[in-house]
Steps between C-alpha positions, in 0.01 A plus 500: 500500500666505839168477680390213276825315572443555869135373482610184315783435749246555788268230337799261447593551871154414628479208261821366629395529859188300424680248294782451754247437770328243283826336415601480868174343588540233218864461592427422852166336459594248229722277723238511774234387262715231334612343813151504650341346186780285366632470147189330352232723657698810423546373137121444466431847635738651255327292212154619618606867488665451159190335347256760630746776390399416144160645577672835511511473124140583508601846605546572129739785578234718649725616798752650267235682297349641822857645587543627154163682444448614850845649517446665151147623601623646835786680328271640237205588734279245311332359808203367296743302276680364802175395660383333198820298466493396867129398488541301178802310653302435822192388307704249303704387798186413711370268221838352470531437869180290501657295219806463705309354789344240279832410353660469853232239586588303189875519565440385873321179353772406256821625686587176684460297188735720279780543743671246722316598814501245781145362600524650846537848373243482219201638700715781658634589152143534358396717793811721458433543134148621561625759761771614266246524228279731720814712579573529130154605418491780770838625388398490144171688533545763781867506458461681178436813697865487624598606145362852605759536771789401273372714217517808726852411616391451867734204556534606868137427571502187291792367704340592831200294394731225381690485836180469689380220283835325540498535875145343520622219279802425710312494828248265342747263351712474809182444707361219281838320471566523884154363577551198281316599181653444158446633142126574550571727794766688299256564211244627736736735672595647166140535396430706825800722420373564149158591618637768738743622224219550242286696748793725559569537136137614418516747788828650408400530132180676580682752723788548262297562178141617604421615140492131382143368464463117470191376325440123491327489172590369150772740380492698171624286205759766428628495852541123481674522172744759635581295810517174302731649230755573781425207730516227245880518458536548879292183524745316266783609732317371800460167326872502431575564868282222615674271244841609630449514868221267573530219245828383640359383828222321302755322277699386802186394680368301194816339383704464820324511838337733750806492729719614191281800476632612843865492378417688182270750685765591750727638215197641322382688801851664540478611143147620567608709797771665286244566232272668740766729612578594123124521413437736792724742316385427145124529600553872584632560147175406315299809612803724485556396132119563431539848652812581298338379172184700568717806544710429189819498719718253305817630673366384845377173356865429390643600831240276665626213304875561554474579880234234557700226337816593679324513836330166439831335416662669807232338722486166328856416418626447857206262566549302165874476555440375851253241365745383245828492707352413836155372435544126615666615826234755565212236445669257728508754781145625418292192438738216610809321374286245315370761254834665440618306189182437293340838574837686474564364144143614399557830659820554294332418166198728566707786615702509173190575311374748752789746446389582143140493589570768766717703272187529268249569775491878474462475124200264544343752745544778249356288227193441709477865595497641151299201364772345282486170663338298222817367343655417839180318603533268193867436587392411865236242367774349281735485800228341718411229243867414435560484878215256545609291198866481610415438857279201409772365275796551738336396821501141380877509475617733763208528743457842675838622351346444146198714597729787610692471174177500303425842674839644449562435127186677354541788753855562379397509126218751563692730740842500335401468123167678466467764770800716429385567151149586607627757759603733208125528420414591855767752596731540190800301626670253267596148607863599521418802714283277732785253549789743499341773725271305728559119512878484440605745773273357763638140420849639526432655834371175627814285439694607813197424731449170325874406556479619866192297565656187349806547705300541825297195431810286443729632770244588776177300443219631727353271765183681564275758328619781717857462389396446141325841495774667669743368239271623220478845667878509548557438131215719356718830531728351244223497245363848589852650482565338162164625368593853623836463329361380168233773495702771675426762239123448539522485878676842506276663250155353593496329843712727716309815396171337577619371828605851595178657387297258712709594808447867418122441460492314833689784675247747368 
């Protein structure tokens, strides 16, 4: 068990490093892109990416099935089964990628007519959509091989590849914007980065799992049925994610304006950065849960839920509290004072829903890992449909705030009402135990940090980002000390012995 915990912690660490690097890139690159392009062009580019992102629905959940069955096959030594699953997924993905290219061309034609795109940007928007479509097709087809690296828990290699791809993207984006190019140049630089990244993916996967044999021929019907029986509900979850995270931009673009998309996207991007940090941890729990289930180790599965949820909240709560208490101030320092009020209110609304979403992130990963995600997939679809309906209804009255409220309300219902009851089926904890042992103590531990953040924001408002981050770092120990106090028994019995053992192992 101890070795497994260390292995999971190692994977989480590597995922964090990669995620932090990507977040840093997005954080520093976003103002540069926005001020080089302007509100309208930036909004058009966000819309273009949001529309093409819907082609990701054609994935049909294949990536998650590769992770599941390759992980399972490798654990049991069933290399033939793992090869058949990967080959079937790739065979389907190649055909879907061809369809995605055709759909991208169609989207490029109608895009300026559906959204409020200025005539001067119409041609560039079409070119950018075509390039984004090619990027999507490559990621969707060859990118399926990346599931092999995740399935074998080699997140270190995956993140080295991701960092290389990110570096190429940043160099390309900065170059094209400094040389006077616009959204077409950005789309082209991202395509180049994805090509390099996919080549690295294939090379690493072949070296990592040489027993795999890929055959690009029509798979066996039973293999397709096995993959589809798992992937279908993952596919529903993907649809829900698209409805929740991409539809909002489209609703704003269709019912308000392209420039309003920029104000909404600033807040939405901050939430996305936080989600990437949390997902980098949760993603490592899926293969771990599959491994525990295959070994019949229910005790480890329960500990994975408890420790994973506490760790997830420990990482996410300081970010969400800062967003809620100091979000408008931060956005004003980051993107400019003109965005502070509108984008700040959107950020506060979205962050409220994110807390409970993050609280259930580990449970969701376990559900995927042990193939009990069917029910949650249906919930996600319901949430996505309700999100779209409420957003379209409320945007007419409250603008971008209404869209954010339309996202928050369905999320709170699913995460607070439905998820706690389902957790008992996954790991055997009742709703009262989930709230009393996991959620409640973490919320209690966050109150002093929230009060300190509010006081600092009122009494000593930051005048630049450097001071802002120093203030956050200065108040963060309050949260850490309170968490240690609330969980003092667990810290003494579980954390400290493991820390000591790590130092002993290093000394040897």
